[in-house]
C-alpha positions in Angstrom: 129.9 115.3 118.5 131.0 111.7 119.1 132.2 109.4 116.3 130.0 106.3 116.4 129.0 107.5 113.0 130.0 104.5 110.8 129.9 106.5 107.6 132.5 109.0 108.9 134.6 106.1 110.2 134.4 104.3 106.8 135.3 107.5 105.0 138.3 108.0 107.3 139.4 104.4 106.8 139.1 104.7 103.0 141.1 107.9 103.0 143.9 106.4 105.2 144.0 103.2 103.1 144.2 105.2 99.9 146.9 107.4 101.4 148.8 104.2 102.3 148.5 102.9 98.7 149.6 106.2 97.3 152.6 106.4 99.6 153.7 102.9 98.8 152.2 101.8 95.5 154.4 98.8 95.2 153.0 97.2 98.4 151.4 93.8 98.0 147.9 93.1 99.4 149.5 91.1 102.2 151.7 94.1 103.2 148.8 96.5 103.1 146.7 94.2 105.3 149.7 93.7 107.6 149.8 97.4 108.3 146.2 97.2 109.7 146.7 93.8 111.4 145.2 93.5 114.9 142.8 96.4 114.4 139.0 96.4 113.8 139.8 98.1 110.5 142.2 95.4 109.6 139.6 92.7 110.2 137.2 94.6 107.9 139.8 95.0 105.2 140.8 91.3 105.5 137.1 90.3 105.0 136.8 92.7 102.0 140.0 91.3 100.5 138.6 87.8 100.8 135.6 88.5 98.7 135.4 87.5 95.1 136.6 90.5 93.0 134.4 92.3 90.6 135.4 91.2 87.1 133.4 93.5 84.9 134.1 97.2 84.4 130.5 98.2 85.0 130.5 96.6 88.4 133.8 98.3 89.3 132.5 101.6 88.1 129.3 101.2 90.1 131.2 100.3 93.2 133.5 103.2 92.8 130.6 105.6 92.3 128.8 104.3 95.4 131.9 104.7 97.5 132.5 108.2 96.1 128.9 109.2 96.8 129.2 107.9 100.4 132.4 109.8 101.0 130.9 113.1 99.6 127.8 112.7 101.8 129.7 112.0 105.0 130.7 115.5 106.0 127.4 117.2 105.1 125.6 114.5 107.0 127.8 115.1 110.1 127.2 118.8 109.9 123.5 118.4 109.6 123.3 115.9 112.4 125.3 118.2 114.6 123.0 121.2 114.0 119.9 119.0 114.5 121.3 117.8 117.9 122.0 121.4 118.9 118.4 122.3 118.1 117.0 119.2 119.9 118.8 120.1 123.1 116.3 123.0 123.5 112.8 122.2 124.5 110.6 122.4 121.3 108.3 124.9 122.9 111.3 127.2 123.6 112.4 127.2 120.0 111.7 130.3 117.9 109.5 129.9 114.8 112.7 130.2 112.7 114.4 127.5 114.7 111.4 125.2 114.3 111.4 125.7 110.5 115.1 125.1 110.4 114.7 121.8 112.3 112.0 120.7 109.9 114.2 121.7 106.9 117.3 120.0 108.3 115.4 116.8 109.0 114.2 116.8 105.4 117.8 117.4 104.2 119.1 114.6 106.3 116.5 112.2 104.9 117.4 113.2 101.4 121.1 112.8 102.0 120.6 109.4 103.5 118.4 108.4 100.5 115.2 108.1 102.5 112.9 110.4 100.6 
């Protein structure tokens, strides 16, 4: 499966960025951004760094929770999408009754994970 999946890319970037911070906790913001300079990811991080920071704890907690939820959904979403794509490669009339039910179930699960109930 190809990786134009922005959620997976965002999750990977966040993991790599957190790993960089953990490996060098004394790094300044400029040093962290310099590591990513010249990349698409670096441009995104620079834009994010330029935003006004959240001052209240509730806002920070909500942002952290949203990021955590997005990370935890990334892998299950990728797996569901992969299976759906596998099923869609077969003509619908050629799918067994079980495969048709599975496709409907997987589509429902995808919608729920993406928050589109």
